[in-house]
N, C-alpha and C positions, 0 to 999 in steps of 0.2 A: 504493500500499500504506500502510495506516494503522499507525503504530507504537503499541505499547502499552508505555508506560513503567511500570516498577515503582515507583510512588510510593505512600507510606503515606497513601492518600486520607483516612483517618479523622482524621489529624493536622492537616489543613489546610481552610480555607474553600474554596468553589468559586472564588472570585477568586484566592486564593493558588495553587490548583492551575493555573489558567489561566496565571498569571504564571510558574510553574515550567516548564510545558510550553513556553511561548513562549521562555523562556531556553534550554531544551534544543534547540528548533528553531533558535534563533540560533547556538548552538554547532555544531550539525551543518552549518549553512550555511557556517561558516568553512572547511569541507573543500573546497568547490566555488566559493565566491564571496568577494569582498572585502566585509567587514563593517566599518562605521565603528567605529573604536576607542572613541570616546566613547560610542557606543550599547552596545557590549559591556560597557564598564566600569560604566555606569549600571545596565544590566539585571543584571550580576553582584552589585553591591551590594544591589539589590533582592531578589535570589535569596538572598543570605546573610542579609538581614534576615528573610526569611520562614523560612528553616530554622533559624537561631540554634543550630546544632550542627555541630561539626567532624566528628563521627562520621557524621552524616547526609550531610554534604558528601562524605565519603569514600566512603560507601555508594553515593550517586548517581553519583559520578565512576566507580566500578568498574562500575556498571550501564551507563553511557554507553560506556565502553571495550568492555565485553562485547557490547553491542547495536550500536553504531555505529562502533567502532574509533577513537573520539576521546576524549581526556581533557579534562575541564573544567579540572582543575587546570593541566595543561601548556599548554592554550590560553590560559588567563587570565594565566599567568606570562609567556608570550611577549608577549601583548598589553600587559601592564603594563610590561614591559621596553621595548616599542616606543614606548610613550607617554612615556617619560622623555626 
């Protein structure tokens, strides 16, 4: 089944959209598999640089919780705590 993320496609370039979706897929993967902490942190920073908006981050976090049952914010907070 192909997921359809509710991304504001007109706000981003094709490459940025690909990176956003790759990050979402990586976040989803953390539910079922071990993902390298350094990779998650690197991709998260890339994701934040693309969005450049706390309100968009919150919007997409809510979308991920609604669609997949996983919070980007909570996942990354746990990952960053683990990395310390």
